[in-house]
C-alpha positions as CSV (number, residue, x, y, z in Angstrom):
1,M,117.1,47.5,37.9
2,S,117.1,44.1,39.5
3,L,120.2,42.0,39.8
4,P,120.6,39.2,37.3
5,L,121.3,35.6,38.3
6,I,125.1,35.2,38.9
7,K,127.2,32.2,38.1
8,K,130.9,31.6,37.5
9,Y,131.9,31.3,33.8
10,D,133.4,27.8,33.1
11,K,136.5,28.4,30.8
12,K,137.0,24.7,30.2
13,K,133.5,24.2,28.7
14,N,133.6,27.7,27.1
15,V,129.8,27.9,27.5
16,M,127.6,30.3,29.5
17,E,125.1,28.5,31.6
18,C,122.0,29.5,33.6
19,P,122.2,28.7,37.4
20,E,118.4,28.0,37.7
21,C,117.8,25.6,34.8
22,K,118.4,22.0,35.8
23,N,120.0,21.0,32.5
24,G,122.3,24.1,32.6
25,G,120.4,26.1,30.1
26,D,122.4,27.9,27.4
27,V,122.7,31.6,27.7
28,W,122.6,34.0,24.7
29,C,125.4,36.6,25.4
30,D,124.4,40.3,25.2
31,G,127.8,41.8,26.0
32,T,130.5,42.3,28.7
33,G,130.4,44.4,31.8
34,S,130.9,44.6,35.5
35,I,128.9,44.5,38.7
36,D,129.8,46.1,42.1
37,L,128.3,44.2,45.0
38,P,128.6,46.0,48.4
39,L,130.2,43.9,51.2
40,G,130.2,46.4,54.1
41,F,130.9,49.9,55.2
42,G,132.3,51.7,58.2
43,F,135.6,52.5,59.9
44,K,138.4,49.9,59.7
45,P,140.4,49.2,62.9
46,G,143.2,51.7,63.2
47,D,142.0,53.9,60.4
48,T,140.3,57.3,60.6
49,K,138.6,57.3,57.2
50,F,135.2,56.0,56.4
51,S,135.4,53.1,53.8
52,V,133.1,51.0,51.7
53,E,134.1,47.5,50.7
54,K,132.8,46.2,47.3
55,M,133.2,43.0,45.3
56,R,133.8,44.0,41.6
57,M,132.9,41.1,39.3
58,K,133.7,41.3,35.6
59,G,132.1,39.0,33.0
60,F,129.4,38.5,30.4
61,F,125.7,39.5,30.5
62,G,123.1,37.4,28.8
63,E,119.7,35.9,28.7
64,C,118.8,32.2,29.2
65,M,117.2,30.6,26.1
66,S,115.1,28.2,28.3
67,C,113.7,30.3,31.1
68,G,114.3,33.8,29.7
69,K,115.9,35.2,32.8
70,K,118.9,37.6,32.8
71,V,122.2,36.0,33.7
72,F,125.6,37.3,34.6
73,N,128.6,34.9,34.2
74,W,131.6,36.3,36.0
75,T,135.2,35.6,35.0
76,T,137.1,37.6,37.5
77,R,136.2,39.1,40.9
78,R,138.1,41.4,43.1
79,R,137.6,43.1,46.6
80,I,137.9,46.9,46.4
81,D,138.0,49.5,49.2
82,S,136.8,52.9,48.4
83,Y,136.8,56.0,50.5
84,P,133.9,58.3,49.7
85,R,135.2,61.9,49.5
86,S,131.8,63.5,50.4
87,I,131.6,61.6,53.7
88,N,135.2,61.9,54.7
89,N,135.2,65.7,54.0
90,K,132.3,66.1,56.3
91,L,134.1,64.1,59.0
92,K,137.1,66.4,58.8
93,R,135.1,69.5,59.8
């Protein structure tokens, strides 16, 4: 699965737009969902656990009516730290 084109949803216009089309092509909405984009991984300073940083974006999936590409218009985004149990259990041994 390839990543769709990503653009911020404009609440004032209340319209989904394609980031590649010059005229801001309209997007046909397929549904809602979320995408996790990895930012980095490793050990934080002063912490003994292995962590993975992600950017979780929630919004609307759709398809551009002009160019036909998949588009994701995000409404909220949030940075999340997760600590993979499988890696951290192996480090304890």
